[in-house]
BAGUBA-441716 format. One record per residue (C-alpha): residue in one letter; z, x, y. Coordinates in steps of 0.05 Angstrom, whole numbers, plus 5000, padded with zeros to 4 digits. Example, Ala and Ser with C-alpha at 12.3 -4.5 7.8 and 13.67 -1.06 7.14 Angstrom:
% residues 2
A515652464910;S514352734979;
% end
This chain:
% residues 374
X500050005000;X498550235071;X504850155112;X505250225188;X511750465219;X513150405294;X518150825333;X517251005406;X519451725403;X522652225357;X529252575371;X532353015317;X539252745335;X537851995331;X540551555276;X534251125273;X529951735267;X534252015212;X533551355175;X526151325186;X525052055162;X528851895097;X525251235090;X518451565097;X520252085045;X522151554994;X515851145009;X511551754999;X515051894933;X512951194911;X505651324928;X504850914992;X500451125050;X504251175115;X501851105187;X506951255242;X505650985312;X509451385363;X508951715431;X512452325402;X513152485328;X513353125287;X507253235243;X509153105171;X505353225106;X502652575078;X503652195142;X498151985192;X501252015262;X497951585317;X500151835385;X501351245432;X501351325508;X508051095537;X507651435604;X509051165674;X515550955708;X521250995658;X522850235663;X515750065644;X515050545585;X517550045532;X512349535556;X506750035560;X508450285490;X508749575462;X501949425494;X498550055470;X501450045400;X498949335390;X491849585405;X492450165357;X495549775300;X489949265308;X484849825301;X488250155241;X490149515206;X495649725158;X497249245101;X503949115135;X507349385197;X514849505205;X517249645275;X523849945299;X521949765371;X521149125410;X513549075404;X508048555394;X504648775331;X509348755271;X510548315213;X517548605204;X522248815258;X528349235241;X533649095292;X536949765284;X538649805358;X542049125355;X541048555404;X540048805475;X542448155506;X549048215469;X549848945489;X549048765563;X554448225555;X559248725524;X557649255577;X558448745633;X565448545609;X567749255619;X564449365687;X566149215758;X562348725801;X557749265829;X555949515759;X554748805733;X550048675790;X546449315775;X545549115702;X543148405721;X537848655770;X535749285733;X528149315721;X529449685656;X533949155626;X529348585652;X523448905615;X527549015551;X530148295551;X523048025562;X520448445504;X526248215460;X524947485475;X517447545464;X518747905398;X523147375370;X518446835392;X512147175363;X508346755312;X506347395276;X513647585262;X515047435190;X521947755180;X527448105217;X531848605183;X538848665212;X543249235190;X549548825194;X551548095191;X554148185262;X547148325289;X544247755250;X549247275281;X547747545351;X540147425342;X541346715318;X546146575375;X541846855431;X534946695407;X535546125358;X531746485302;X532546125235;X537646475191;X532846485133;X528146925173;X533447465181;X535747885122;X541448395124;X539949085094;X545449575106;X543750295123;X542850775066;X544551515058;X542652115017;X548852124974;X547652824947;X548253125017;X555652945020;X558353264956;X564753654972;X563454384991;X569754785003;X566155405028;X562154995078;X568454635100;X571955295116;X565955575153;X565054955196;X572454895212;X572555615236;X566955445284;X571755005324;X578055395311;X581454955259;X585155175197;X587154735137;X593654525171;X589754235229;X588053495225;X581053435251;X578852765281;X571152755283;X567252375335;X559652405331;X554152055370;X550652065438;X552451545490;X559851725499;X561451115541;X558850615491;X561650975432;X568750975461;X570151715472;X575251565527;X579251125480;X578951675426;X581652195475;X587151725500;X589151575428;X589452325413;X594152415472;X598951895442;X598852285378;X599552985408;X606853065388;X605452925315;X602953625295;X596554005303;X591153485317;X584253615343;X578553175366;X571653485353;X566053155392;X558753235371;X553252915411;X549352905475;X552452655540;X555952845604;X562153225583;X565653345651;X569052665661;X571852695591;X574253425598;X577753195662;X580952605627;X583253055570;X586253545621;X590052985657;X592852755590;X594853455569;X590253515510;X584453925538;X586154475488;X585453965431;X578653665448;X572554085427;X565653915451;X560254185405;X554353865441;X548253585404;X547653905334;X541853845287;X544653655220;X550953375251;X552552985188;X554453645154;X560553675200;X563353085162;X565053595107;X569553945158;X573153335184;X579352955161;X578752275198;X572551985231;X574051615295;X568951165332;X572250645376;X565550375401;X564549765445;X557949595412;X554549895349;X549849505304;X551749945245;X553850665254;X550251105205;X555151655223;X560951215196;X557251135130;X556051885126;X563352025141;X565451535086;X560751895037;X564152555055;X570852245037;X573652125106;X577551495125;X573951175183;X577250865245;X572550435283;X572149755318;X570249055296;X564349135345;X561349635296;X557249305240;X559549865194;X566549555195;X563749035147;X564149555091;X571149805109;X577749535084;X582649555140;X588749975122;X585650225057;X578950595067;X580050635143;X582350245203;X578849685241;X580749625315;X579948935346;X579949145419;X575749765435;X579249845502;X586249875470;X587350615458;X594450455432;X591250045377;X586350615363;X592251105356;X596050615311;X590050565264;X589351335261;X596751475250;X597351265176;X591951765159;X595452355190;X599352385125;X595152805077;X596552405015;X594751735050;X588552055079;X586052305013;X587151644979;X583451285036;X577951795034;X576851674959;X576250924972;X571451045030;X567051494988;X566850984931;X564350454979;X559250925011;X556351094943;X554350364937;X549350474993;X544451024972;X537851085009;X534250884944;X537650194947;X535650105021;X528450305008;X528249844948;X530649254989;X525549405043;X519949454991;X522048804959;X521548475028;X514848805044;X511748634976;X514447934981;X511047825048;X504548155024;X504447674964;X505747075008;X499447205050;
% end
């Protein structure tokens, strides 16, 4: 089968791109022909890359990309097209970035009047909302894949899409990449100055405000008198306001910023607890990877990945992302090594139920079902 895949641009640190790379590899293994439609994508053996113009003012780039990709998909005519973007030319849309309308609501709740006005009148957000609405009303759209029940519910609530048109397929991982590796653990921990007595709380992901880095730092400050604790932050973003916050709270020596790191998932092998108090996350692949590495995960109900956690057993689920005291309370039980190891085993057992092969199989079942229904 000839399958078209749409993603606006490639970044080596993006969760969606990591998913798509692994997905492509599995599709190629199964003998499918792959066309990638993107404005920026690495050349890859066995994959035909179609470069799509998405230039112009930044707020118009998503619209320009959607328009140009529709033209190119129409020319190439894959058997079926799966888009990870809000475009006009797909039979299947994977809502891996969630529901933009819901994200704006959550962002607005945590903003002052000036910021809310900025969000409401932003050309960028107006374009994205228009694309999202057109996408969900498109007669050519046959199925939407949500990566959590949370996202499915948001799409139904905001756009009235029939529930039967939306299927939930959780993210998948390469399980073999997260086998315990003691030598790698020691090497990585040395890179940020931690020995085996240090409890390393790991935070990964770009977009520090959305992912709740401030709450993580404030939670660390509440726990600073409970032994050697360290917060290791991996990802792209402005560091200075968070360094200043850590300094004011007296924990600047316990917060380590590694910057964006290719292969960041390997750092899960060096962590002890994964912390992501996000205000909005469709389904954090980083949480699933941490679970696979045997780390208890502390995240929020606003993260679709919380659907595969058991609160108090394989991790902690925070109800209010803005409540750093609740974040600290969910972390604290896992400061005990025995409790942490028990929780980590439960987390890993759950993660092993979500191999990439299963995700690919569920996508292929969907694709083949739609192809047969034509």
